[in-house]
Structures are given as C-alpha cells and as structure tokens.
C-alpha positions as CSV (number, residue, x, y, z in Angstrom):
1,X,37.6,-13.5,-5.8
2,X,34.7,-12.9,-3.4
3,X,34.1,-9.6,-5.1
4,X,32.9,-11.3,-8.2
5,X,30.3,-13.5,-6.4
6,X,26.9,-11.9,-5.9
7,X,24.1,-12.6,-3.5
8,X,22.0,-14.1,-6.2
9,X,24.6,-16.8,-6.7
10,X,24.0,-18.2,-3.2
11,X,20.6,-17.0,-2.1
12,X,17.7,-19.4,-1.4
13,X,14.9,-18.9,-3.9
14,X,12.5,-21.4,-2.3
15,X,10.8,-19.2,0.3
16,X,8.4,-19.5,3.1
17,X,6.4,-16.3,3.4
18,X,3.6,-15.0,5.6
19,X,0.8,-12.6,5.3
20,X,0.3,-10.0,8.1
21,X,-3.2,-11.2,9.0
22,X,-2.1,-14.8,9.3
23,X,-2.4,-16.4,12.8
24,X,1.0,-16.2,14.5
25,X,0.7,-19.7,15.9
26,X,0.3,-21.1,12.4
27,X,3.4,-19.2,11.4
28,X,5.4,-20.5,14.3
29,X,4.3,-24.0,13.5
30,X,5.5,-23.6,9.9
31,X,8.9,-22.2,11.0
32,X,9.4,-25.0,13.5
33,X,8.3,-27.7,11.0
34,X,10.8,-26.4,8.3
35,X,13.6,-25.6,10.7
36,X,13.7,-22.0,9.6
37,X,14.7,-19.1,11.9
38,X,12.5,-16.6,10.2
39,X,10.5,-15.6,7.1
40,X,9.5,-12.5,5.2
41,X,6.0,-11.0,5.6
42,X,4.4,-9.8,2.3
43,X,1.4,-7.6,1.7
44,X,-1.2,-8.5,-0.9
45,X,0.9,-7.0,-3.7
46,X,3.9,-9.0,-2.8
47,X,5.8,-6.2,-1.2
48,X,7.9,-7.1,1.8
49,X,6.6,-5.3,4.9
50,X,8.2,-7.3,7.7
51,X,10.1,-10.3,8.9
52,X,8.9,-12.8,11.5
53,X,12.0,-14.1,13.3
54,X,12.6,-16.6,16.1
55,X,13.2,-13.6,18.3
56,X,9.8,-12.1,17.4
57,X,8.1,-15.5,18.0
58,X,9.5,-15.6,21.6
59,X,7.5,-12.4,22.3
60,X,4.4,-14.5,21.6
61,X,5.1,-16.6,24.8
62,X,5.9,-13.4,26.8
63,X,2.7,-11.8,25.5
64,X,0.7,-14.9,26.5
65,X,2.1,-14.9,30.0
66,X,0.9,-11.3,30.6
67,X,-2.4,-11.4,28.7
68,X,-3.4,-15.1,29.0
69,X,-3.9,-15.5,25.3
70,X,-1.5,-17.4,23.1
71,X,-1.6,-16.1,19.6
72,X,-2.5,-13.1,17.5
73,X,-1.7,-11.9,14.0
74,X,1.7,-12.1,12.4
75,X,1.5,-8.3,12.0
76,X,1.3,-7.9,15.8
77,X,4.7,-9.6,16.3
78,X,6.8,-9.1,13.1
79,X,9.7,-6.8,12.8
80,X,8.6,-3.9,10.5
81,X,10.6,-2.1,7.8
82,X,13.1,-4.9,7.2
83,X,16.6,-4.2,5.8
84,X,16.9,-5.8,2.4
85,X,19.8,-6.4,0.0
86,X,20.0,-6.2,-3.7
87,X,20.5,-9.5,-5.6
88,X,23.6,-8.0,-7.3
89,X,25.4,-7.1,-4.1
90,X,28.7,-8.8,-3.7
91,X,29.1,-11.6,-1.1
92,X,32.0,-9.6,0.3
93,X,29.8,-6.5,1.0
94,X,27.2,-8.8,2.5
95,X,29.7,-10.4,4.8
96,X,30.6,-6.9,6.0
97,X,26.9,-6.2,6.7
98,X,26.6,-9.5,8.7
99,X,29.6,-8.4,10.8
100,X,28.1,-4.9,11.4
101,X,24.5,-6.0,12.2
102,X,22.8,-8.6,14.3
103,X,20.8,-10.1,11.5
104,X,21.0,-13.8,10.6
105,X,19.4,-13.4,7.2
106,X,18.4,-10.7,4.7
107,X,15.6,-10.6,2.2
108,X,16.9,-10.3,-1.3
109,X,15.2,-7.9,-3.7
110,X,15.4,-7.2,-7.4
111,X,13.5,-4.2,-8.7
112,X,11.9,-3.9,-5.3
113,X,10.4,-7.4,-5.4
114,X,11.4,-10.2,-3.1
115,X,13.4,-12.8,-5.0
116,X,15.1,-14.7,-2.2
117,X,16.7,-14.9,1.2
118,X,20.4,-14.9,2.0
119,X,21.8,-16.1,5.3
120,X,25.2,-16.2,7.1
121,X,25.4,-19.9,6.2
122,X,25.0,-19.0,2.5
123,X,28.0,-16.7,2.8
124,X,30.0,-19.6,4.3
125,X,29.0,-21.7,1.3
126,X,30.3,-19.0,-1.0
127,X,33.6,-18.9,0.9
128,X,33.8,-22.7,0.8
129,X,33.2,-22.6,-3.0
130,X,36.2,-20.4,-3.5
131,X,38.3,-22.9,-1.4
132,X,37.0,-25.8,-3.4
133,X,37.8,-24.2,-6.7
134,X,41.3,-23.3,-5.6
135,X,42.0,-26.9,-4.4
136,X,40.8,-28.4,-7.7
C-alpha cells in the first residue's frame, strides 16, 4: 500500500526559504519563530543551492565564540549541495532513505524546481493514513 503513496501526497508546499546573502541571524529568528528545523536556500533563479539546518545554526554560536562576531551570511553556514527527492518518489523509498541517512527532511523537486519539503513526520502521517483507511 505504501508503494502507491508518493512524496507529493504528503509533502509541505508552504515553504520558508532563504537567500544566500541573507543575514544568518534573521534566518535563525525565522526558523525559531516558526518552529522549523531548517529551510532551503535558493539562488536568484529559484534553484536550491543549500539547506540551513538547526545543526548549521549552532555553528553560528561556535563561530561567534572564536571570532567575537555573532552573524554572517546564510551562505557562510548553510550545507551546500543538498540531497533532494523527486515528487513522484514512493513514501516507502523515502522511508528507506531516512533510515540510511541522518537527514530529518528532504527538499522535494519537480523538473529541478523546488516544490516542497518532506520530513520524517510526513512519512509517519502517510503510515498513519494507511492505518486509518484499514480501520474504516
């Protein structure tokens, strides 16, 4: 049953995104305010060039302790060359990816354009939807 469910069925389409030249402290504030653990970084053409994660943001504090300056650009701290998934990928294949990699979320692309984000929690929602439909 999970084979027939795709990433696009459960991905989040309402996205917080950042630009590489954005102030990292502003980005951290937006992540904290929305309760997000990370967000994609897009160039001026809308191509995904990185991810700014909680892990990346912790480096801001470490950097400040060594250099005495809190801040910088998102590009200075983001993880580059993010792994993406296709919107048509099955939830089952995605679950395998989550088991094999440390990532909490993947950017979702369609024709090389960012169309959403999918998280571990979204996979749990997909599993739960199968359970709900079998109990109906």
